[in-house]
C-alpha positions as CSV (number, residue, x, y, z in Angstrom):
1,M,-28.7,385.6,-20.1
2,K,-29.7,383.4,-17.0
3,K,-26.7,381.2,-18.2
4,I,-24.5,384.1,-18.5
5,I,-25.2,385.5,-15.0
6,G,-25.0,381.7,-13.5
7,L,-21.5,381.6,-14.9
8,L,-20.3,384.9,-13.7
9,I,-21.2,384.1,-10.1
10,L,-19.5,380.8,-10.4
11,V,-16.5,382.4,-11.3
12,L,-16.8,384.8,-8.8
13,S,-17.3,382.3,-6.1
14,F,-14.2,380.1,-7.3
15,T,-11.9,383.2,-7.2
16,S,-13.0,384.5,-3.5
17,A,-12.4,380.8,-2.3
18,I,-8.8,381.0,-3.8
19,H,-8.2,384.3,-2.8
20,A,-9.4,383.3,0.7
21,Q,-7.0,380.6,1.2
22,D,-4.2,382.4,-0.3
23,S,-4.6,384.8,2.4
24,G,-4.8,382.2,5.2
25,D,-1.5,380.7,3.8
26,A,0.0,384.1,3.9
27,A,-0.5,384.9,7.7
28,P,2.7,385.8,9.4
29,P,3.4,383.0,12.1
30,A,3.1,384.1,15.6
31,K,5.9,385.3,17.2
32,K,7.4,383.5,20.9
33,I,7.0,385.7,23.5
34,Y,9.4,385.7,26.2
35,K,8.9,386.7,29.9
36,P,11.4,388.4,31.1
37,S,13.4,387.4,34.4
38,R,13.3,389.7,37.1
39,D,16.1,388.6,38.6
40,F,14.2,387.9,41.6
41,L,16.2,385.8,43.7
42,M,20.1,387.0,44.2
43,M,22.5,384.4,46.3
44,Q,26.5,385.7,46.9
45,L,29.2,383.6,48.2
46,T,31.9,386.2,49.5
47,Y,35.7,386.1,50.5
48,E,35.5,388.7,53.7
49,N,38.1,390.5,54.8
50,W,38.7,394.3,56.6
51,S,40.1,397.4,55.1
52,G,42.5,399.4,57.9
53,T,43.3,396.5,60.0
54,P,45.8,397.5,62.6
55,D,48.8,395.2,63.1
56,S,47.6,394.1,66.7
57,V,44.8,392.0,64.8
58,K,45.8,389.0,63.0
59,V,43.2,388.4,60.4
60,T,44.4,385.1,58.8
61,G,42.7,382.5,56.5
62,I,39.7,382.8,54.1
63,G,36.8,384.7,55.4
64,R,33.7,383.5,54.1
65,G,30.4,385.2,53.8
66,F,26.9,384.3,52.5
67,N,24.1,386.7,51.4
68,A,20.8,385.6,50.0
69,Y,18.0,388.5,48.9
70,L,14.3,388.6,47.6
71,C,14.4,391.4,45.1
72,Y,11.5,393.1,43.0
73,D,12.8,394.7,40.0
74,F,11.2,397.7,38.1
75,P,12.0,398.2,34.6
76,I,12.8,401.9,33.4
77,N,10.0,402.4,30.2
78,K,11.1,400.3,27.6
79,S,15.1,400.7,28.2
80,N,17.6,398.1,29.1
81,F,17.8,399.6,32.7
82,S,16.0,398.8,35.9
83,V,15.7,399.7,39.5
84,A,15.5,397.1,42.3
85,A,14.9,396.8,46.0
86,G,14.8,393.9,48.0
87,L,15.3,392.3,51.6
88,G,17.4,389.4,52.9
89,V,20.1,388.4,55.0
90,G,24.0,388.6,55.3
91,T,26.6,387.0,57.4
92,Q,30.2,387.2,57.4
93,N,33.2,385.2,59.0
94,I,36.4,386.5,60.0
95,Y,39.2,384.2,61.2
96,F,42.2,385.2,63.4
97,D,45.9,383.6,63.6
98,N,46.6,382.8,67.3
99,Q,43.9,385.5,68.8
100,L,40.8,385.3,70.6
101,V,38.1,387.7,70.4
102,V,37.1,388.8,73.7
103,L,33.3,390.1,74.0
104,N,32.3,389.3,77.5
105,S,35.0,391.5,79.7
106,N,34.1,394.2,81.2
107,S,36.4,396.7,79.0
108,S,34.6,399.3,77.2
109,S,35.9,398.0,74.0
110,V,36.3,394.7,72.4
111,S,40.1,393.1,72.7
112,F,41.9,390.6,70.8
113,K,44.0,388.3,73.1
114,S,47.1,386.4,71.7
115,V,47.5,382.7,73.0
116,D,50.1,380.0,72.7
117,S,49.1,377.1,70.1
118,S,51.9,375.0,71.0
119,G,51.0,373.8,74.4
120,S,50.6,370.3,75.0
121,S,47.3,369.7,77.4
122,S,45.7,372.9,76.2
123,Q,45.8,374.0,72.4
124,Y,44.3,376.3,70.8
125,K,42.9,375.6,67.5
126,K,41.0,378.4,65.9
127,S,38.9,381.8,66.6
128,K,36.6,383.8,64.3
129,L,34.3,386.4,64.4
130,A,30.8,386.0,62.7
131,T,28.1,388.7,62.1
132,A,24.7,388.7,60.5
133,Y,22.7,391.3,59.4
134,L,19.1,392.0,58.3
135,E,19.8,393.8,54.9
136,L,18.1,396.0,52.2
137,P,19.9,396.0,48.6
138,L,19.2,398.5,46.4
139,E,20.5,398.1,42.7
140,L,20.2,400.2,39.5
141,R,20.7,397.3,36.8
142,F,21.4,397.3,33.3
143,F,20.8,394.2,31.3
144,G,22.1,393.8,27.6
145,D,19.1,391.6,26.8
146,K,15.9,392.7,27.9
147,T,13.5,390.4,26.5
148,N,15.6,387.2,28.2
149,R,17.6,388.5,31.2
150,N,18.9,384.9,31.7
151,R,21.4,385.6,29.1
152,G,23.4,388.6,27.7
153,F,25.6,390.9,29.5
154,K,24.3,392.2,33.0
155,A,25.6,395.2,35.2
156,A,24.4,396.7,38.3
157,I,25.6,399.4,41.0
158,G,23.8,399.9,44.2
159,M,23.7,400.0,48.1
160,R,23.5,397.7,50.8
161,V,21.8,399.1,53.8
162,G,22.1,396.3,57.0
163,L,20.7,396.1,60.4
164,L,22.8,393.9,62.8
165,L,21.0,390.7,64.2
166,D,23.9,389.0,66.0
167,A,27.6,389.6,66.5
168,H,29.3,386.6,68.0
169,S,32.8,385.2,68.7
170,K,33.8,381.2,68.5
171,N,36.5,379.7,69.8
172,K,37.9,376.1,69.5
173,N,40.5,374.4,71.7
174,T,41.2,371.3,73.3
175,V,41.9,370.5,76.8
176,T,43.4,367.2,77.8
177,G,42.4,365.5,74.6
178,N,38.8,367.0,74.8
179,T,37.4,369.4,72.3
180,I,35.6,372.6,73.7
181,I,33.9,375.1,71.8
182,E,33.2,378.8,73.4
183,K,30.5,381.0,71.7
184,T,30.0,384.4,73.2
185,S,27.3,386.4,71.8
186,N,27.3,390.0,72.0
187,K,26.5,393.4,69.9
188,T,27.4,396.0,72.4
189,Y,30.4,396.9,70.5
190,F,29.5,396.8,67.5
191,Q,27.6,399.4,65.0
192,T,24.2,399.1,64.5
193,W,23.7,399.9,60.9
194,K,25.9,399.6,58.3
195,F,26.2,401.0,54.7
196,A,28.0,399.6,51.9
197,P,28.2,400.5,48.2
198,T,28.2,397.0,45.9
199,A,29.2,396.3,42.4
200,R,28.3,393.5,40.0
201,V,29.1,392.6,36.6
202,G,28.5,389.3,34.6
203,W,26.8,387.1,32.0
204,G,23.4,385.4,31.9
205,N,22.9,384.1,35.5
206,F,26.3,384.7,37.0
207,S,28.4,387.9,37.9
208,L,31.4,388.8,40.0
209,Y,30.2,391.0,42.9
210,G,32.0,393.3,45.6
211,S,31.2,395.7,47.9
212,I,32.9,397.6,51.1
213,N,31.6,399.2,53.9
214,V,31.7,403.0,54.5
215,T,30.7,403.0,57.8
216,Q,33.0,400.9,60.4
217,L,32.0,397.6,61.9
218,F,32.9,398.6,65.8
219,N,31.5,401.7,67.5
220,S,33.8,404.8,67.4
221,G,36.5,404.2,70.4
222,Q,35.1,400.5,71.1
223,G,37.0,398.5,68.6
224,P,39.8,399.1,65.7
225,A,38.7,401.3,63.1
226,V,37.9,398.5,60.2
227,Y,35.9,398.6,57.1
228,P,34.5,395.3,56.0
229,Y,34.5,394.2,52.0
230,S,33.5,391.3,50.2
231,I,34.8,389.7,46.8
232,G,32.5,386.9,45.3
233,I,30.1,385.3,43.0
234,C,26.6,386.3,42.7
235,V,23.9,383.7,41.1
236,T,20.3,385.4,40.0
237,G,17.3,384.4,38.3
238,L,13.3,383.8,38.4
């Protein structure tokens, strides 16, 4: 009897050991967990121009701009959508054809003065108007791949709210062979706030970007009724 009980205990122990080994082998491998990108950083290189420019204002060349923002992203439940808000700086540069932007006259409005670029002793080179804003970007975002936002389709619509930090003209001339650069800063003629709807669409960390102001650049009656717009490339990440 004792031999039979001992044999049963031995068989049960051996069977339990095999079952435990089989259970360990059958355990599923741990899944790799991706930490989703929040597109914390946005940088934009843009082409800048004005809508509604009158014939008396001769915009030329390739206007350039650069925007940089730090954003925080708030996912909407477990969907592919999120909302984001941030803070950053946006800059714009507009160039003119044989015109100088006059910001330091006693006039109640900004003026665009035509210049002669063919003179021998005093020759006009180029002129630009530059603005800089402290900006608050707001976006509703869609991510095709919500587990890894550094890949897949992306789209966003939103609004930029901007506070004017600086507005200045910069003119370059040569006088008797010497280069003279004149810079005049004056925010008097410009609207303090700007509002611009925005849109982005792209793949992974790169997207095409566009915006247009719904507010005029200049104060009413103090400059042409122009509406700045931007088209460019946006790089996102982190």
